[in-house]
Phi, psi and omega in degrees: 000135181256153176284134178276135178244131178286117181253129177270089185298132174079015181198183179285160173298148182292146176272355185297138175228150182302328181292348178295334180303307182292320179297317180297319178302310182295320179295321179291328174299329179277358177098013182294142174269172177299323179297318178292325174298317180299318178297318180298314183276000179057050177224173176282155178300327178297330177292320176300315179298322177294316178299323178296326178284322186272337186232099185301319180297322178297313179299315180295322178299317179296314181298315179298314181297316180292320180296315180294318178298315179297319180296319179295318178295318179299319179298316181289324176296318178299313179299319179296320180292324184270341189085152181202176179215158176209158179286144180209141176264128173261136180247125181241156175268115181246086181055046178086353178254142177285128177245115182259122181240122177286132179225173173241122180268131182251139176240123180291155175301146179257117184299317181298318178296320179296315179297314180301314180300310184294320179298326181275328181276326182225065186298331180292336179261337189236025181285157179287321183261121177291157177297140178295147180276136177283114183299337181290341181266353182266125179283138178294147179242134179255124179250127180243121177244124179273156183303317181296323177295320179295320179295318177299320180296315180299321180293324181285337179285329183284000000 
């Protein structure tokens, strides 16, 4: 019986190593894109895509890292939009002695974060551009201006 060797037909041996799974996960937690992963591993972005197809653990590591990173950012954006508070120790000089006073620091809601959140979560309700009006549903309006009304208007403008 012979040992089977994985041969990469028509190309160089793969640079992929099992430890890349964990590294890719950690890099994605930091917000890395596939292009940035390729730069880190010193390969082309197409190689990252190939590794995702050929190595299930590598692909899953990337998905987990990106999902967790996105969830953390979403949580912080939500807190920023809603306002939040946290415990904080203030340190004062009390006649040469450190005086530590526990406080609660408050952060007001951030309007820009709230708008960003709503535009992305409910675009049909929070879009910048309103839906165009269907002209077939708008009733025509007839405006009648009499000569005397026009003269009065001209006199008030002067």
